[in-house]
C-alpha angles and dihedrals in degrees: 000000000000092000093051092049093051091050092053092050090051093050092049090052092053090050093053090047092053091046090054093052090050092052092050091050092050092051092049091054090062093063114123116263119269127235091290092057134153093278094080095070135030116269093248123089108274135197105185114209127182120200130176141184088257090075103017131049095239093152110043106177152336138226129189126215140165136226133197125242126256133213110265118246088235091071093147092064106035094154093067104036109034127039118211114218126209130178141040135263135182117262112233094215092048108029092179090062135059139215105237131189129200120191125211119204134189128187139210119256122238117269099236136130117245092250093050092048092050091050094050103039108010095106097029115147129200091249088059090065105089093184144330123202137181110223112205130173117202102203108181135031107222111166145016133015108004091197096046128101121275110273113266115230142176126238116224132186111232121242093215140001116294097196136052132215089228102079091190090074124081117250111231103210095156093076107114090205087076093070111087137173120335110251102171146003137208113212128177120243125209110283093009097128130153122223103231092198092068131067108249114232102165120090123233113232110218114185116230107216100188104089092176088063090054091050090052089051092050094047098044119105124210093271095057097030096096089065094059107031104088135102129174125205107209117188123228095238094189092062103027120103101164142050127212135193121225117208098158124087117263124216141188116227117201125191117200130187125163122195089254093051119099093204140012125274118220120208123187126200110194123207115263102182143346140192136177137219114210111194125194132170116253114247119256088233095214089153094032091254117193111227134183126175140176124229093023086045096220109185133184127221113220119198116209122199111194096150092123091067118091112266094245100031118157108233111216098172136004127178131176116192118190115186116210124231095224093184094058096037119096108214124187122232087265088074128228113341111254096235149005131210139215123217128190109247092245090070098048125045114230117176130163121332090229094079139031114261139207126229131180094285094171092055117076108206120196112253120247094221138359127217124196132213115256132178100159091119093051092257120101108233145143119234126204111192143163092230097084129115121267088260090080132046111249136217095242091071092046092053092047091051092049091051092048091050093057102284100277126090141149122224133188119234115206143149117283123237113265139178115231115219123204127218091273091058093253124136106244101167125032117163132174092227144022096287095099095082139044096207115137112205118196117196124197110264133239091261097049109148092230106061091204090071097048120105108272125205117187122185129184114194143155130220110254117179096184134110109301115255 
């Protein structure tokens, strides 16, 4: 009996000892979390995975196309909103080719009644036209040889109107049938050089030799005016080495004196609108180069293949880094554009590379993602990231949308709208698209020999098998 009693006492002691240890362990588990607490990750179960284009074909190809310019909606103030480019300059990535720019001009009709116009100009003869001159003020050097002569160009009367009163329609300026008879030319003379470091305020007088054209202008009423109001400034690409932007209003000054007149009559036609076509050869794409350009509006189509990611993956970080080939790029004197933008293909038409294409130029669609210029590491590059402020779309959302749509999507890379500021801090150019610059940015391609310069896409995600957001 004594032995049995002692054994029971011993067992009870062990039980109380174990119960005390269990209580102490339970209390210790209720301590507050340390510095690596639960706030660093979402409450759900996570399996973080990082993939990149080094090991996965996230970007599968590129294609380059070209679009034509439109007439800005701010047609009443063309001097402020839309620069007109004229000239030609060598492309660094294709030295055998040039970036060329042709400017189209239209002018206001005279405010006269039909009877007054008939009385003044009804019997006007070519000998009655003393002179007619186009006055043009190139305001900013933008591209090419800053010490070279101003680009020579020809002046042509247009065979038909190049603009429409309905701004919702696209303006087809590429049509060669627009260009009519040559009526003037601007040639450089020896020593006639323009200092590109200074803003040009003087106007170049360019004689218009076709006096019959001037008579048609003087005799046209408002109904027929749109058929006679156009001029085109076509650069001589063989001799041009520079390109200029025109932000001042042009005008045509006509001097008239009949034999019966005691003094000359001066008539002024002021510019109503202008637009430019910037043409540039498409790259051969031997190394699948990625090219964007203003003016000519060269854009690149990037194809993303994210099909290896789970359908409802949670994207925690996405970054696209695109190094710039600074040797092959042709950058205007405004420097590298501050930013680029990506559009989903649905918001920007992109057909075959073999022909120019039209997109909805009068509709400004919000970009899907914005990338900013960065050279802090000594390498010029543009970085698209999900770590931006809410003021800009980010790449995280783009990647999530691609994954939800099946993992494959094509996006359009293009220049982002910018406002150009002059030395006095005033906005001199503010466009709604990429037409305000002629810069041609060449990115290293997907087959670049040095892998460090290839476009790099890095994605960190977690598997989330929950209801899609």
